[in-house]
mmJSON file of the N, C-alpha and C atoms, coordinates in Angstrom:
{"data_MODEL":{"atom_site":{
"group_PDB":["ATOM","ATOM","ATOM","ATOM","ATOM","ATOM","ATOM","ATOM","ATOM","ATOM","ATOM","ATOM","ATOM","ATOM","ATOM","ATOM","ATOM","ATOM","ATOM","ATOM","ATOM","ATOM","ATOM","ATOM","ATOM","ATOM","ATOM","ATOM","ATOM","ATOM","ATOM","ATOM","ATOM","ATOM","ATOM","ATOM","ATOM","ATOM","ATOM","ATOM","ATOM","ATOM","ATOM","ATOM","ATOM","ATOM","ATOM","ATOM","ATOM","ATOM","ATOM","ATOM","ATOM","ATOM","ATOM","ATOM","ATOM","ATOM","ATOM","ATOM","ATOM","ATOM","ATOM","ATOM","ATOM","ATOM","ATOM","ATOM","ATOM","ATOM","ATOM","ATOM","ATOM","ATOM","ATOM","ATOM","ATOM","ATOM","ATOM","ATOM","ATOM","ATOM","ATOM","ATOM","ATOM","ATOM","ATOM","ATOM","ATOM","ATOM","ATOM","ATOM","ATOM","ATOM","ATOM","ATOM","ATOM","ATOM","ATOM","ATOM","ATOM","ATOM","ATOM","ATOM","ATOM","ATOM","ATOM","ATOM","ATOM","ATOM","ATOM","ATOM","ATOM","ATOM","ATOM","ATOM","ATOM","ATOM","ATOM","ATOM","ATOM","ATOM","ATOM","ATOM","ATOM","ATOM","ATOM","ATOM","ATOM","ATOM","ATOM","ATOM","ATOM","ATOM","ATOM","ATOM","ATOM","ATOM","ATOM","ATOM","ATOM","ATOM","ATOM","ATOM","ATOM","ATOM","ATOM","ATOM","ATOM","ATOM","ATOM","ATOM","ATOM","ATOM","ATOM","ATOM","ATOM","ATOM","ATOM","ATOM","ATOM","ATOM","ATOM","ATOM","ATOM","ATOM","ATOM","ATOM","ATOM","ATOM","ATOM","ATOM","ATOM","ATOM","ATOM","ATOM","ATOM","ATOM","ATOM","ATOM","ATOM","ATOM","ATOM","ATOM","ATOM","ATOM","ATOM","ATOM","ATOM","ATOM","ATOM","ATOM","ATOM","ATOM","ATOM","ATOM","ATOM","ATOM","ATOM","ATOM","ATOM","ATOM","ATOM","ATOM","ATOM","ATOM","ATOM","ATOM","ATOM","ATOM","ATOM","ATOM","ATOM","ATOM","ATOM","ATOM","ATOM","ATOM","ATOM","ATOM","ATOM","ATOM","ATOM","ATOM","ATOM","ATOM","ATOM","ATOM","ATOM","ATOM","ATOM","ATOM","ATOM","ATOM","ATOM","ATOM","ATOM","ATOM","ATOM","ATOM","ATOM","ATOM","ATOM","ATOM","ATOM","ATOM"],
"id":[1,2,3,4,5,6,7,8,9,10,11,12,13,14,15,16,17,18,19,20,21,22,23,24,25,26,27,28,29,30,31,32,33,34,35,36,37,38,39,40,41,42,43,44,45,46,47,48,49,50,51,52,53,54,55,56,57,58,59,60,61,62,63,64,65,66,67,68,69,70,71,72,73,74,75,76,77,78,79,80,81,82,83,84,85,86,87,88,89,90,91,92,93,94,95,96,97,98,99,100,101,102,103,104,105,106,107,108,109,110,111,112,113,114,115,116,117,118,119,120,121,122,123,124,125,126,127,128,129,130,131,132,133,134,135,136,137,138,139,140,141,142,143,144,145,146,147,148,149,150,151,152,153,154,155,156,157,158,159,160,161,162,163,164,165,166,167,168,169,170,171,172,173,174,175,176,177,178,179,180,181,182,183,184,185,186,187,188,189,190,191,192,193,194,195,196,197,198,199,200,201,202,203,204,205,206,207,208,209,210,211,212,213,214,215,216,217,218,219,220,221,222,223,224,225,226,227,228,229,230,231,232,233,234,235,236,237,238,239,240,241,242,243,244,245,246],
"type_symbol":["N","C","C","N","C","C","N","C","C","N","C","C","N","C","C","N","C","C","N","C","C","N","C","C","N","C","C","N","C","C","N","C","C","N","C","C","N","C","C","N","C","C","N","C","C","N","C","C","N","C","C","N","C","C","N","C","C","N","C","C","N","C","C","N","C","C","N","C","C","N","C","C","N","C","C","N","C","C","N","C","C","N","C","C","N","C","C","N","C","C","N","C","C","N","C","C","N","C","C","N","C","C","N","C","C","N","C","C","N","C","C","N","C","C","N","C","C","N","C","C","N","C","C","N","C","C","N","C","C","N","C","C","N","C","C","N","C","C","N","C","C","N","C","C","N","C","C","N","C","C","N","C","C","N","C","C","N","C","C","N","C","C","N","C","C","N","C","C","N","C","C","N","C","C","N","C","C","N","C","C","N","C","C","N","C","C","N","C","C","N","C","C","N","C","C","N","C","C","N","C","C","N","C","C","N","C","C","N","C","C","N","C","C","N","C","C","N","C","C","N","C","C","N","C","C","N","C","C","N","C","C","N","C","C","N","C","C","N","C","C","N","C","C","N","C","C"],
"label_atom_id":["N","CA","C","N","CA","C","N","CA","C","N","CA","C","N","CA","C","N","CA","C","N","CA","C","N","CA","C","N","CA","C","N","CA","C","N","CA","C","N","CA","C","N","CA","C","N","CA","C","N","CA","C","N","CA","C","N","CA","C","N","CA","C","N","CA","C","N","CA","C","N","CA","C","N","CA","C","N","CA","C","N","CA","C","N","CA","C","N","CA","C","N","CA","C","N","CA","C","N","CA","C","N","CA","C","N","CA","C","N","CA","C","N","CA","C","N","CA","C","N","CA","C","N","CA","C","N","CA","C","N","CA","C","N","CA","C","N","CA","C","N","CA","C","N","CA","C","N","CA","C","N","CA","C","N","CA","C","N","CA","C","N","CA","C","N","CA","C","N","CA","C","N","CA","C","N","CA","C","N","CA","C","N","CA","C","N","CA","C","N","CA","C","N","CA","C","N","CA","C","N","CA","C","N","CA","C","N","CA","C","N","CA","C","N","CA","C","N","CA","C","N","CA","C","N","CA","C","N","CA","C","N","CA","C","N","CA","C","N","CA","C","N","CA","C","N","CA","C","N","CA","C","N","CA","C","N","CA","C","N","CA","C","N","CA","C","N","CA","C","N","CA","C","N","CA","C","N","CA","C","N","CA","C","N","CA","C"],
"label_alt_id":[null,null,null,null,null,null,null,null,null,null,null,null,null,null,null,null,null,null,null,null,null,null,null,null,null,null,null,null,null,null,null,null,null,null,null,null,null,null,null,null,null,null,null,null,null,null,null,null,null,null,null,null,null,null,null,null,null,null,null,null,null,null,null,null,null,null,null,null,null,null,null,null,null,null,null,null,null,null,null,null,null,null,null,null,null,null,null,null,null,null,null,null,null,null,null,null,null,null,null,null,null,null,null,null,null,null,null,null,null,null,null,null,null,null,null,null,null,null,null,null,null,null,null,null,null,null,null,null,null,null,null,null,null,null,null,null,null,null,null,null,null,null,null,null,null,null,null,null,null,null,null,null,null,null,null,null,null,null,null,null,null,null,null,null,null,null,null,null,null,null,null,null,null,null,null,null,null,null,null,null,null,null,null,null,null,null,null,null,null,null,null,null,null,null,null,null,null,null,null,null,null,null,null,null,null,null,null,null,null,null,null,null,null,null,null,null,null,null,null,null,null,null,null,null,null,null,null,null,null,null,null,null,null,null,null,null,null,null,null,null,null,null,null,null,null,null],
"label_comp_id":["MET","MET","MET","ARG","ARG","ARG","LYS","LYS","LYS","TYR","TYR","TYR","LEU","LEU","LEU","ARG","ARG","ARG","GLU","GLU","GLU","ILE","ILE","ILE","GLU","GLU","GLU","VAL","VAL","VAL","ALA","ALA","ALA","GLY","GLY","GLY","LEU","LEU","LEU","LEU","LEU","LEU","LEU","LEU","LEU","ILE","ILE","ILE","ALA","ALA","ALA","ILE","ILE","ILE","GLY","GLY","GLY","ILE","ILE","ILE","VAL","VAL","VAL","ILE","ILE","ILE","SER","SER","SER","CYS","CYS","CYS","ILE","ILE","ILE","TRP","TRP","TRP","GLY","GLY","GLY","TYR","TYR","TYR","TRP","TRP","TRP","TYR","TYR","TYR","GLY","GLY","GLY","ALA","ALA","ALA","TRP","TRP","TRP","PRO","PRO","PRO","CYS","CYS","CYS","GLY","GLY","GLY","THR","THR","THR","GLY","GLY","GLY","LEU","LEU","LEU","LEU","LEU","LEU","LEU","LEU","LEU","LEU","LEU","LEU","GLN","GLN","GLN","THR","THR","THR","ILE","ILE","ILE","VAL","VAL","VAL","LEU","LEU","LEU","TYR","TYR","TYR","LYS","LYS","LYS","ALA","ALA","ALA","PHE","PHE","PHE","HIS","HIS","HIS","TRP","TRP","TRP","THR","THR","THR","GLU","GLU","GLU","TYR","TYR","TYR","GLU","GLU","GLU","ARG","ARG","ARG","GLU","GLU","GLU","ASN","ASN","ASN","LYS","LYS","LYS","GLN","GLN","GLN","TYR","TYR","TYR","ILE","ILE","ILE","VAL","VAL","VAL","ILE","ILE","ILE","ILE","ILE","ILE","LEU","LEU","LEU","ILE","ILE","ILE","CYS","CYS","CYS","ILE","ILE","ILE","PHE","PHE","PHE","ILE","ILE","ILE","LEU","LEU","LEU","ILE","ILE","ILE","LEU","LEU","LEU","GLN","GLN","GLN","MET","MET","MET","LEU","LEU","LEU","ASN","ASN","ASN","ALA","ALA","ALA","LYS","LYS","LYS"],
"label_asym_id":["A","A","A","A","A","A","A","A","A","A","A","A","A","A","A","A","A","A","A","A","A","A","A","A","A","A","A","A","A","A","A","A","A","A","A","A","A","A","A","A","A","A","A","A","A","A","A","A","A","A","A","A","A","A","A","A","A","A","A","A","A","A","A","A","A","A","A","A","A","A","A","A","A","A","A","A","A","A","A","A","A","A","A","A","A","A","A","A","A","A","A","A","A","A","A","A","A","A","A","A","A","A","A","A","A","A","A","A","A","A","A","A","A","A","A","A","A","A","A","A","A","A","A","A","A","A","A","A","A","A","A","A","A","A","A","A","A","A","A","A","A","A","A","A","A","A","A","A","A","A","A","A","A","A","A","A","A","A","A","A","A","A","A","A","A","A","A","A","A","A","A","A","A","A","A","A","A","A","A","A","A","A","A","A","A","A","A","A","A","A","A","A","A","A","A","A","A","A","A","A","A","A","A","A","A","A","A","A","A","A","A","A","A","A","A","A","A","A","A","A","A","A","A","A","A","A","A","A","A","A","A","A","A","A","A","A","A","A","A","A","A","A","A","A","A","A"],
"label_entity_id":["1","1","1","1","1","1","1","1","1","1","1","1","1","1","1","1","1","1","1","1","1","1","1","1","1","1","1","1","1","1","1","1","1","1","1","1","1","1","1","1","1","1","1","1","1","1","1","1","1","1","1","1","1","1","1","1","1","1","1","1","1","1","1","1","1","1","1","1","1","1","1","1","1","1","1","1","1","1","1","1","1","1","1","1","1","1","1","1","1","1","1","1","1","1","1","1","1","1","1","1","1","1","1","1","1","1","1","1","1","1","1","1","1","1","1","1","1","1","1","1","1","1","1","1","1","1","1","1","1","1","1","1","1","1","1","1","1","1","1","1","1","1","1","1","1","1","1","1","1","1","1","1","1","1","1","1","1","1","1","1","1","1","1","1","1","1","1","1","1","1","1","1","1","1","1","1","1","1","1","1","1","1","1","1","1","1","1","1","1","1","1","1","1","1","1","1","1","1","1","1","1","1","1","1","1","1","1","1","1","1","1","1","1","1","1","1","1","1","1","1","1","1","1","1","1","1","1","1","1","1","1","1","1","1","1","1","1","1","1","1","1","1","1","1","1","1"],
"label_seq_id":[1,1,1,2,2,2,3,3,3,4,4,4,5,5,5,6,6,6,7,7,7,8,8,8,9,9,9,10,10,10,11,11,11,12,12,12,13,13,13,14,14,14,15,15,15,16,16,16,17,17,17,18,18,18,19,19,19,20,20,20,21,21,21,22,22,22,23,23,23,24,24,24,25,25,25,26,26,26,27,27,27,28,28,28,29,29,29,30,30,30,31,31,31,32,32,32,33,33,33,34,34,34,35,35,35,36,36,36,37,37,37,38,38,38,39,39,39,40,40,40,41,41,41,42,42,42,43,43,43,44,44,44,45,45,45,46,46,46,47,47,47,48,48,48,49,49,49,50,50,50,51,51,51,52,52,52,53,53,53,54,54,54,55,55,55,56,56,56,57,57,57,58,58,58,59,59,59,60,60,60,61,61,61,62,62,62,63,63,63,64,64,64,65,65,65,66,66,66,67,67,67,68,68,68,69,69,69,70,70,70,71,71,71,72,72,72,73,73,73,74,74,74,75,75,75,76,76,76,77,77,77,78,78,78,79,79,79,80,80,80,81,81,81,82,82,82],
"pdbx_PDB_ins_code":[null,null,null,null,null,null,null,null,null,null,null,null,null,null,null,null,null,null,null,null,null,null,null,null,null,null,null,null,null,null,null,null,null,null,null,null,null,null,null,null,null,null,null,null,null,null,null,null,null,null,null,null,null,null,null,null,null,null,null,null,null,null,null,null,null,null,null,null,null,null,null,null,null,null,null,null,null,null,null,null,null,null,null,null,null,null,null,null,null,null,null,null,null,null,null,null,null,null,null,null,null,null,null,null,null,null,null,null,null,null,null,null,null,null,null,null,null,null,null,null,null,null,null,null,null,null,null,null,null,null,null,null,null,null,null,null,null,null,null,null,null,null,null,null,null,null,null,null,null,null,null,null,null,null,null,null,null,null,null,null,null,null,null,null,null,null,null,null,null,null,null,null,null,null,null,null,null,null,null,null,null,null,null,null,null,null,null,null,null,null,null,null,null,null,null,null,null,null,null,null,null,null,null,null,null,null,null,null,null,null,null,null,null,null,null,null,null,null,null,null,null,null,null,null,null,null,null,null,null,null,null,null,null,null,null,null,null,null,null,null,null,null,null,null,null,null],
"Cartn_x":[221.475,221.097,220.276,221.131,220.067,218.826,217.776,216.619,216.761,217.052,216.523,216.96,217.95,218.459,217.473,216.37,215.544,214.979,214.09,213.348,214.711,216.183,216.409,217.162,216.819,217.265,216.262,214.849,213.556,213.813,214.382,214.233,214.906,216.305,217.495,216.701,216.283,215.701,214.194,213.176,212.412,213.089,214.471,214.218,215.293,216.409,216.731,215.181,214.521,213.403,212.558,212.616,211.502,213.039,214.399,215.442,215.459,215.102,214.931,213.787,212.958,211.66,211.349,211.877,212.395,213.017,213.917,214.964,214.866,214.265,213.12,212.294,211.241,210.274,211.328,211.585,211.736,213.196,214.335,215.826,216.453,218.232,218.76,218.776,219.0,219.726,218.22,217.467,216.342,216.022,216.476,216.639,217.604,219.155,219.921,220.079,219.579,219.662,218.925,217.619,216.811,217.822,218.492,218.845,220.357,220.604,221.998,221.887,221.265,220.108,220.368,219.454,219.374,220.53,221.581,222.726,223.379,223.048,224.5,223.507,221.749,221.331,222.286,221.846,222.441,223.811,224.459,226.229,226.151,225.204,225.386,225.512,224.388,223.187,224.878,225.711,226.772,227.995,228.442,228.88,229.126,228.193,227.51,227.282,226.86,226.812,228.357,229.14,230.635,231.642,231.308,231.967,230.971,230.404,229.764,228.927,230.525,230.27,229.592,230.633,229.583,228.213,227.398,226.405,225.362,226.218,225.218,225.874,226.608,227.653,226.21,225.613,224.373,223.535,223.426,222.406,223.913,225.124,226.451,226.102,226.312,226.183,225.034,224.467,223.019,223.37,223.653,223.727,224.494,225.551,226.761,226.636,225.719,224.874,224.361,223.45,222.226,222.775,223.473,224.478,224.782,225.488,226.839,225.397,224.334,223.164,222.645,222.592,222.034,223.341,224.104,225.577,225.2,224.857,225.236,223.997,222.712,221.508,221.746,222.409,222.751,224.028,224.352,226.511,225.246,224.699,223.896,222.964,222.466,221.395,221.504,223.141,224.036,224.513,224.947,225.607,224.532,223.463,222.413,221.84,221.589,221.34,222.121,223.649,223.827,223.54],
"Cartn_y":[54.531,53.677,53.587,54.977,55.39,55.188,55.344,55.144,53.678,52.729,51.737,50.621,51.039,50.187,49.92,50.45,49.858,49.045,48.994,47.525,47.253,46.815,45.316,44.802,45.935,45.387,44.295,45.114,44.34,42.548,43.036,41.669,40.952,40.929,40.325,39.644,40.335,40.144,38.99,39.056,38.308,36.934,37.333,35.589,34.957,35.583,34.628,34.164,34.654,33.695,32.518,33.155,32.068,31.026,31.13,30.123,28.904,29.995,29.449,28.571,29.034,28.016,27.109,27.505,25.946,25.046,25.214,24.282,23.559,23.9,23.349,22.583,23.002,21.99,20.843,21.415,20.492,19.537,20.449,20.087,21.265,21.429,22.465,22.741,21.889,22.33,22.962,23.574,23.756,25.45,25.256,26.446,27.079,26.627,27.439,28.138,28.182,28.721,30.243,30.145,31.727,32.532,31.667,32.115,32.636,31.944,32.743,34.027,34.073,35.207,36.607,36.141,37.107,37.159,36.369,36.983,37.945,37.784,38.899,39.39,39.373,41.255,42.445,40.889,42.377,42.314,41.862,42.014,43.375,43.669,44.399,45.799,45.682,46.756,47.473,46.15,46.678,47.242,46.455,47.115,49.114,48.586,50.501,51.47,51.122,51.8,51.493,50.53,50.611,51.088,52.036,52.873,54.685,54.445,55.514,55.286,54.717,54.349,55.125,56.406,57.581,57.695,57.582,57.965,56.97,56.15,54.062,53.544,53.59,53.069,52.811,52.753,52.015,50.965,51.798,49.983,49.285,49.31,48.475,47.897,48.075,46.892,46.15,46.655,45.815,44.09,45.383,43.858,42.955,43.411,42.667,41.1,41.823,40.876,39.653,40.485,39.707,38.402,38.611,38.663,37.108,37.729,36.298,34.789,35.573,34.645,34.242,34.448,33.399,32.592,32.867,32.146,30.646,31.252,30.331,29.214,29.804,28.914,27.717,28.648,27.83,26.292,27.266,26.148,24.729,25.185,24.491,23.709,23.829,23.271,22.02,22.198,21.782,20.528,21.004,19.201,18.575,19.364,18.071,17.237,17.357,17.33,15.879,15.738,14.311,13.477],
"Cartn_z":[70.309,70.889,72.484,72.9,74.287,74.506,73.877,73.319,73.323,73.312,73.03,74.673,75.48,76.515,77.129,77.607,78.385,77.287,76.857,75.771,75.438,75.658,74.96,76.315,77.483,78.952,79.417,79.328,79.501,78.749,76.861,76.264,77.049,77.321,78.032,79.251,79.972,81.013,81.085,80.022,80.137,79.059,78.539,78.042,78.556,79.792,81.024,82.133,81.892,82.519,82.2,80.6,79.995,80.103,79.604,79.236,80.723,81.636,83.241,83.165,82.838,82.726,82.046,81.081,79.47,80.3,80.668,81.618,82.458,83.332,84.216,83.935,82.697,82.242,81.436,80.002,79.567,79.122,80.05,80.085,79.705,80.293,80.395,78.929,78.296,76.819,75.957,76.274,75.329,76.217,77.809,77.829,77.495,77.794,77.326,76.245,75.383,74.202,74.389,75.071,75.226,76.606,77.624,78.804,77.728,77.361,76.993,75.783,75.024,74.231,74.754,76.004,76.988,78.017,77.779,78.448,77.346,76.127,75.188,75.332,75.054,75.509,76.598,77.553,78.745,78.615,78.095,78.475,76.877,76.055,75.292,76.333,76.804,77.831,78.768,79.598,80.576,79.636,78.879,77.681,77.686,76.913,76.819,78.295,78.989,80.426,80.758,80.805,81.0,80.538,78.974,78.618,79.587,79.824,80.789,82.218,82.283,83.989,85.185,84.93,86.198,85.553,84.485,84.562,84.749,84.567,84.972,86.143,86.939,87.692,88.667,89.205,89.949,88.895,88.255,87.455,86.724,86.919,86.284,87.436,88.693,90.163,89.191,89.361,89.104,88.299,87.102,86.189,86.085,86.969,87.128,88.495,89.311,90.057,89.159,88.683,87.381,86.678,85.964,85.323,86.131,87.258,88.076,88.145,88.42,89.6,88.362,87.023,85.616,85.686,85.57,84.723,86.008,87.533,88.721,88.633,88.104,88.251,86.671,85.652,84.672,84.813,85.54,85.715,86.521,87.999,88.709,87.638,86.748,86.228,85.292,84.946,83.706,84.471,86.003,86.76,87.11,87.215,87.957,86.779,85.646,84.378,84.377,84.629,84.577,85.504],
"occupancy":[1.0,1.0,1.0,1.0,1.0,1.0,1.0,1.0,1.0,1.0,1.0,1.0,1.0,1.0,1.0,1.0,1.0,1.0,1.0,1.0,1.0,1.0,1.0,1.0,1.0,1.0,1.0,1.0,1.0,1.0,1.0,1.0,1.0,1.0,1.0,1.0,1.0,1.0,1.0,1.0,1.0,1.0,1.0,1.0,1.0,1.0,1.0,1.0,1.0,1.0,1.0,1.0,1.0,1.0,1.0,1.0,1.0,1.0,1.0,1.0,1.0,1.0,1.0,1.0,1.0,1.0,1.0,1.0,1.0,1.0,1.0,1.0,1.0,1.0,1.0,1.0,1.0,1.0,1.0,1.0,1.0,1.0,1.0,1.0,1.0,1.0,1.0,1.0,1.0,1.0,1.0,1.0,1.0,1.0,1.0,1.0,1.0,1.0,1.0,1.0,1.0,1.0,1.0,1.0,1.0,1.0,1.0,1.0,1.0,1.0,1.0,1.0,1.0,1.0,1.0,1.0,1.0,1.0,1.0,1.0,1.0,1.0,1.0,1.0,1.0,1.0,1.0,1.0,1.0,1.0,1.0,1.0,1.0,1.0,1.0,1.0,1.0,1.0,1.0,1.0,1.0,1.0,1.0,1.0,1.0,1.0,1.0,1.0,1.0,1.0,1.0,1.0,1.0,1.0,1.0,1.0,1.0,1.0,1.0,1.0,1.0,1.0,1.0,1.0,1.0,1.0,1.0,1.0,1.0,1.0,1.0,1.0,1.0,1.0,1.0,1.0,1.0,1.0,1.0,1.0,1.0,1.0,1.0,1.0,1.0,1.0,1.0,1.0,1.0,1.0,1.0,1.0,1.0,1.0,1.0,1.0,1.0,1.0,1.0,1.0,1.0,1.0,1.0,1.0,1.0,1.0,1.0,1.0,1.0,1.0,1.0,1.0,1.0,1.0,1.0,1.0,1.0,1.0,1.0,1.0,1.0,1.0,1.0,1.0,1.0,1.0,1.0,1.0,1.0,1.0,1.0,1.0,1.0,1.0,1.0,1.0,1.0,1.0,1.0,1.0,1.0,1.0,1.0,1.0,1.0,1.0],
"B_iso_or_equiv":[0.0,0.0,0.0,0.0,0.0,0.0,0.0,0.0,0.0,0.0,0.0,0.0,0.0,0.0,0.0,0.0,0.0,0.0,0.0,0.0,0.0,0.0,0.0,0.0,0.0,0.0,0.0,0.0,0.0,0.0,0.0,0.0,0.0,0.0,0.0,0.0,0.0,0.0,0.0,0.0,0.0,0.0,0.0,0.0,0.0,0.0,0.0,0.0,0.0,0.0,0.0,0.0,0.0,0.0,0.0,0.0,0.0,0.0,0.0,0.0,0.0,0.0,0.0,0.0,0.0,0.0,0.0,0.0,0.0,0.0,0.0,0.0,0.0,0.0,0.0,0.0,0.0,0.0,0.0,0.0,0.0,0.0,0.0,0.0,0.0,0.0,0.0,0.0,0.0,0.0,0.0,0.0,0.0,0.0,0.0,0.0,0.0,0.0,0.0,0.0,0.0,0.0,0.0,0.0,0.0,0.0,0.0,0.0,0.0,0.0,0.0,0.0,0.0,0.0,0.0,0.0,0.0,0.0,0.0,0.0,0.0,0.0,0.0,0.0,0.0,0.0,0.0,0.0,0.0,0.0,0.0,0.0,0.0,0.0,0.0,0.0,0.0,0.0,0.0,0.0,0.0,0.0,0.0,0.0,0.0,0.0,0.0,0.0,0.0,0.0,0.0,0.0,0.0,0.0,0.0,0.0,0.0,0.0,0.0,0.0,0.0,0.0,0.0,0.0,0.0,0.0,0.0,0.0,0.0,0.0,0.0,0.0,0.0,0.0,0.0,0.0,0.0,0.0,0.0,0.0,0.0,0.0,0.0,0.0,0.0,0.0,0.0,0.0,0.0,0.0,0.0,0.0,0.0,0.0,0.0,0.0,0.0,0.0,0.0,0.0,0.0,0.0,0.0,0.0,0.0,0.0,0.0,0.0,0.0,0.0,0.0,0.0,0.0,0.0,0.0,0.0,0.0,0.0,0.0,0.0,0.0,0.0,0.0,0.0,0.0,0.0,0.0,0.0,0.0,0.0,0.0,0.0,0.0,0.0,0.0,0.0,0.0,0.0,0.0,0.0,0.0,0.0,0.0,0.0,0.0,0.0],
"pdbx_formal_charge":[null,null,null,null,null,null,null,null,null,null,null,null,null,null,null,null,null,null,null,null,null,null,null,null,null,null,null,null,null,null,null,null,null,null,null,null,null,null,null,null,null,null,null,null,null,null,null,null,null,null,null,null,null,null,null,null,null,null,null,null,null,null,null,null,null,null,null,null,null,null,null,null,null,null,null,null,null,null,null,null,null,null,null,null,null,null,null,null,null,null,null,null,null,null,null,null,null,null,null,null,null,null,null,null,null,null,null,null,null,null,null,null,null,null,null,null,null,null,null,null,null,null,null,null,null,null,null,null,null,null,null,null,null,null,null,null,null,null,null,null,null,null,null,null,null,null,null,null,null,null,null,null,null,null,null,null,null,null,null,null,null,null,null,null,null,null,null,null,null,null,null,null,null,null,null,null,null,null,null,null,null,null,null,null,null,null,null,null,null,null,null,null,null,null,null,null,null,null,null,null,null,null,null,null,null,null,null,null,null,null,null,null,null,null,null,null,null,null,null,null,null,null,null,null,null,null,null,null,null,null,null,null,null,null,null,null,null,null,null,null,null,null,null,null,null,null],
"auth_seq_id":[1,1,1,2,2,2,3,3,3,4,4,4,5,5,5,6,6,6,7,7,7,8,8,8,9,9,9,10,10,10,11,11,11,12,12,12,13,13,13,14,14,14,15,15,15,16,16,16,17,17,17,18,18,18,19,19,19,20,20,20,21,21,21,22,22,22,23,23,23,24,24,24,25,25,25,26,26,26,27,27,27,28,28,28,29,29,29,30,30,30,31,31,31,32,32,32,33,33,33,34,34,34,35,35,35,36,36,36,37,37,37,38,38,38,39,39,39,40,40,40,41,41,41,42,42,42,43,43,43,44,44,44,45,45,45,46,46,46,47,47,47,48,48,48,49,49,49,50,50,50,51,51,51,52,52,52,53,53,53,54,54,54,55,55,55,56,56,56,57,57,57,58,58,58,59,59,59,60,60,60,61,61,61,62,62,62,63,63,63,64,64,64,65,65,65,66,66,66,67,67,67,68,68,68,69,69,69,70,70,70,71,71,71,72,72,72,73,73,73,74,74,74,75,75,75,76,76,76,77,77,77,78,78,78,79,79,79,80,80,80,81,81,81,82,82,82],
"auth_comp_id":["MET","MET","MET","ARG","ARG","ARG","LYS","LYS","LYS","TYR","TYR","TYR","LEU","LEU","LEU","ARG","ARG","ARG","GLU","GLU","GLU","ILE","ILE","ILE","GLU","GLU","GLU","VAL","VAL","VAL","ALA","ALA","ALA","GLY","GLY","GLY","LEU","LEU","LEU","LEU","LEU","LEU","LEU","LEU","LEU","ILE","ILE","ILE","ALA","ALA","ALA","ILE","ILE","ILE","GLY","GLY","GLY","ILE","ILE","ILE","VAL","VAL","VAL","ILE","ILE","ILE","SER","SER","SER","CYS","CYS","CYS","ILE","ILE","ILE","TRP","TRP","TRP","GLY","GLY","GLY","TYR","TYR","TYR","TRP","TRP","TRP","TYR","TYR","TYR","GLY","GLY","GLY","ALA","ALA","ALA","TRP","TRP","TRP","PRO","PRO","PRO","CYS","CYS","CYS","GLY","GLY","GLY","THR","THR","THR","GLY","GLY","GLY","LEU","LEU","LEU","LEU","LEU","LEU","LEU","LEU","LEU","LEU","LEU","LEU","GLN","GLN","GLN","THR","THR","THR","ILE","ILE","ILE","VAL","VAL","VAL","LEU","LEU","LEU","TYR","TYR","TYR","LYS","LYS","LYS","ALA","ALA","ALA","PHE","PHE","PHE","HIS","HIS","HIS","TRP","TRP","TRP","THR","THR","THR","GLU","GLU","GLU","TYR","TYR","TYR","GLU","GLU","GLU","ARG","ARG","ARG","GLU","GLU","GLU","ASN","ASN","ASN","LYS","LYS","LYS","GLN","GLN","GLN","TYR","TYR","TYR","ILE","ILE","ILE","VAL","VAL","VAL","ILE","ILE","ILE","ILE","ILE","ILE","LEU","LEU","LEU","ILE","ILE","ILE","CYS","CYS","CYS","ILE","ILE","ILE","PHE","PHE","PHE","ILE","ILE","ILE","LEU","LEU","LEU","ILE","ILE","ILE","LEU","LEU","LEU","GLN","GLN","GLN","MET","MET","MET","LEU","LEU","LEU","ASN","ASN","ASN","ALA","ALA","ALA","LYS","LYS","LYS"],
"auth_asym_id":["A","A","A","A","A","A","A","A","A","A","A","A","A","A","A","A","A","A","A","A","A","A","A","A","A","A","A","A","A","A","A","A","A","A","A","A","A","A","A","A","A","A","A","A","A","A","A","A","A","A","A","A","A","A","A","A","A","A","A","A","A","A","A","A","A","A","A","A","A","A","A","A","A","A","A","A","A","A","A","A","A","A","A","A","A","A","A","A","A","A","A","A","A","A","A","A","A","A","A","A","A","A","A","A","A","A","A","A","A","A","A","A","A","A","A","A","A","A","A","A","A","A","A","A","A","A","A","A","A","A","A","A","A","A","A","A","A","A","A","A","A","A","A","A","A","A","A","A","A","A","A","A","A","A","A","A","A","A","A","A","A","A","A","A","A","A","A","A","A","A","A","A","A","A","A","A","A","A","A","A","A","A","A","A","A","A","A","A","A","A","A","A","A","A","A","A","A","A","A","A","A","A","A","A","A","A","A","A","A","A","A","A","A","A","A","A","A","A","A","A","A","A","A","A","A","A","A","A","A","A","A","A","A","A","A","A","A","A","A","A","A","A","A","A","A","A"],
"auth_atom_id":["N","CA","C","N","CA","C","N","CA","C","N","CA","C","N","CA","C","N","CA","C","N","CA","C","N","CA","C","N","CA","C","N","CA","C","N","CA","C","N","CA","C","N","CA","C","N","CA","C","N","CA","C","N","CA","C","N","CA","C","N","CA","C","N","CA","C","N","CA","C","N","CA","C","N","CA","C","N","CA","C","N","CA","C","N","CA","C","N","CA","C","N","CA","C","N","CA","C","N","CA","C","N","CA","C","N","CA","C","N","CA","C","N","CA","C","N","CA","C","N","CA","C","N","CA","C","N","CA","C","N","CA","C","N","CA","C","N","CA","C","N","CA","C","N","CA","C","N","CA","C","N","CA","C","N","CA","C","N","CA","C","N","CA","C","N","CA","C","N","CA","C","N","CA","C","N","CA","C","N","CA","C","N","CA","C","N","CA","C","N","CA","C","N","CA","C","N","CA","C","N","CA","C","N","CA","C","N","CA","C","N","CA","C","N","CA","C","N","CA","C","N","CA","C","N","CA","C","N","CA","C","N","CA","C","N","CA","C","N","CA","C","N","CA","C","N","CA","C","N","CA","C","N","CA","C","N","CA","C","N","CA","C","N","CA","C","N","CA","C","N","CA","C","N","CA","C","N","CA","C","N","CA","C","N","CA","C"],
"pdbx_PDB_model_num":[1,1,1,1,1,1,1,1,1,1,1,1,1,1,1,1,1,1,1,1,1,1,1,1,1,1,1,1,1,1,1,1,1,1,1,1,1,1,1,1,1,1,1,1,1,1,1,1,1,1,1,1,1,1,1,1,1,1,1,1,1,1,1,1,1,1,1,1,1,1,1,1,1,1,1,1,1,1,1,1,1,1,1,1,1,1,1,1,1,1,1,1,1,1,1,1,1,1,1,1,1,1,1,1,1,1,1,1,1,1,1,1,1,1,1,1,1,1,1,1,1,1,1,1,1,1,1,1,1,1,1,1,1,1,1,1,1,1,1,1,1,1,1,1,1,1,1,1,1,1,1,1,1,1,1,1,1,1,1,1,1,1,1,1,1,1,1,1,1,1,1,1,1,1,1,1,1,1,1,1,1,1,1,1,1,1,1,1,1,1,1,1,1,1,1,1,1,1,1,1,1,1,1,1,1,1,1,1,1,1,1,1,1,1,1,1,1,1,1,1,1,1,1,1,1,1,1,1,1,1,1,1,1,1,1,1,1,1,1,1,1,1,1,1,1,1]
}}}
């Protein structure tokens, strides 16, 4: 698993970015799926690194901020869609 952490992280961040762009173009429902999938990928990374906190402390704090920002953006887009 340790070998693939970076690839999973990049895939998650790309899916989040794609989801945000898609939701701005076609609507929040279409962008929510790739963004949600990217968040799930990042969540697996955060959980893995949380169990190894001393080794990945700095990265864990960054991931928490990134996930909170993405959730906030999704909530704002859902509220604006009404």
